[in-house]
N, C-alpha and C positions, 0 to 999 in steps of 0.2 A: 163912775159912781161918785167921784169927788166933785165938789162945786168948781165951776170954771173960774170964779173969782173968790177964793177962800177968804173969809173974814179973819181978822186978828184972833178972834175967839176960837175959830176952827183951827188955826195954826197953833195956838197955845195948847189946845186939847190934843192935837196931833203930836206935838212935842212931848207932852206928858205921857202919852201912850208909847211913844218910841223909847223914852227913858225907862218906863216900866218894862217894856219888852226886853231891853238889853240887860236890865237888872235881873230879870227872870233867867236869862242865860247864865248869869253869875251864880244864881241859886242852883241851877241845874248842875253846873260844874262842881260847886261846893258839896252837894249831896250825892254826887256820882250818878245822876240820872240823865246826863247828857250823852246817852248812847241810844241807839235805835235809829230808825229811819228819819231822814230830814223833815218829812212832813210832820212827824211827831214832835221833834225838837222845836221847830219853828212854830208849829201850831200851838204847842204848849205855851211858848212865850207870848204868842198873840192872844191866847185865851185869857191871860191876865191883864191885857191892856184895858185901862178904865174907860176909854172912849171908842165906841164902835164907829169907825170911819164911814162905813156903809153897811147895810144889812147883809151879813155874810151868807146866811142861808139862801136869801133871795138871789144874791149874785151867783151862787152855785146852781140854783134851779134854772136861772136864765142861761147860764153857760151850757148846761146840759141840753136845754132846748135848742140853743144855737148849734150844738153839735149833733143834733138829731138823736139824742139819747145816748150817744157814745160818751162815756164818762170814765175817767181813770179809776183804777182800783188801788187800794192800799196793799194788796197782796203782792208777794214777791218783793221786788225792788220798790214798789210803790210808785206814786205819780212823780212826774217831772214838773218843771215849771217853777223855778226859783224866782228870786227877786227881780231879775232882769229879763224874764221870759214873758212876753205878752201872749195872752190867750185871745180867742176869737172876739171876746167882748172888750178888748183893748186894755184890760186890767192885767197887772202882774201879780206875783205872789200866790199862785195857785196852791202850792203846797202849804203855805201859811193858812190860807182860808179853808182848805179842806181839813187840815188838822184841827184848827180852831172850831170849825163847825161840828166835827166829830166829837170833840171834847165837850162842847156845849150840849150836844145831844145826849151824851152819856150822863152828864150831870143832871140834865132835865128829866131823863127817863130811867135812870138806874141808881137812885139813892142820893142824889145831890153831891155836894162837895166832899162828903165823907167817902163816897166811892172813888172820887178822883184821888183823894189822899191815899186810899188803900192801893191804888195803882202805883203811885209814886213810892210808897213804902215797899211794895213788892219789888219794884225796880231797884230800890236801895239795897235790897237783900239779894241782888244779882239775878232776879227773874228777867227773862226776856220780855219785851213789850207784850207779845202774844200771851205768855204765861201770866203776866201781871194783870192783863185785862180779864182773863178767865178767873183768876183768883178773886179779883175784886167784884166781878159781876155774876159769876157762875155761868157765863155764856162763852162760847168759842169766839175767837176773833172774827171768823167768817160770819157767824150769826149776828154779831154786833155790827159789822160793816154793812151787811145786807139790811138790817133794821134801820140803820142810818140812811142808807140809799133809798129805802122805801119812804122814809120821812121826807126826803128831798124830791120824791117822785121819779127816781132813777131806777132802771132795771137792776136786778141783783147781779152779783159778780157771775160772769159766765163760767161754765165748767172748764172751758178751754184755758182760762186764766190760771186755774189751779192745776190743770194737767194739759200742757200744750200738745201732748201726743194725740189728744182727741180730735184735732183738726187734720191729722195725717190720714191719707188714704191707705188702704191695704196695698202691700207691694204688688207690682204687676206680675212679677215672676218670683214667687216665694222660694227661698233657699231650702226649704224643708217641706215635707208633706205630713199632714196629720195621719196618725194611724199606723 
């Protein structure tokens, strides 16, 4: 997604975004909101970067297509793919982009930056991320994630992600009988 031969202007904008990203981490630490999954922490810092290095929603749509629709979920431990992990599209920073895209979608579709601030304030008051999202939007974390996934054109979170026992077959020889 980045240019092969970045201009000086691109490099300066990239440096400004990186600085803003790292200052956002200082803000997170100062206000006690640097807890939660890595995709949220890094996505939040990326959300505030003033220069969009590449179109993040488009990158995720393309990646989902390359994966045949298989796209990681925020549920449970959330997605992997840190700064040094390359995805199928050759880009790194999957958790940064997923978190950033999710936050942009929330701001664009659930009341603007005021809703985002409500999420941060709830976290400041020791709410978990899931609780903070519900307090601020009135929707469950799963409903929000599935709304965002629909926006990207990705299938909703599979039931097996929420309850892995759904993929288990019935035991061949049950230890008990009904009745």
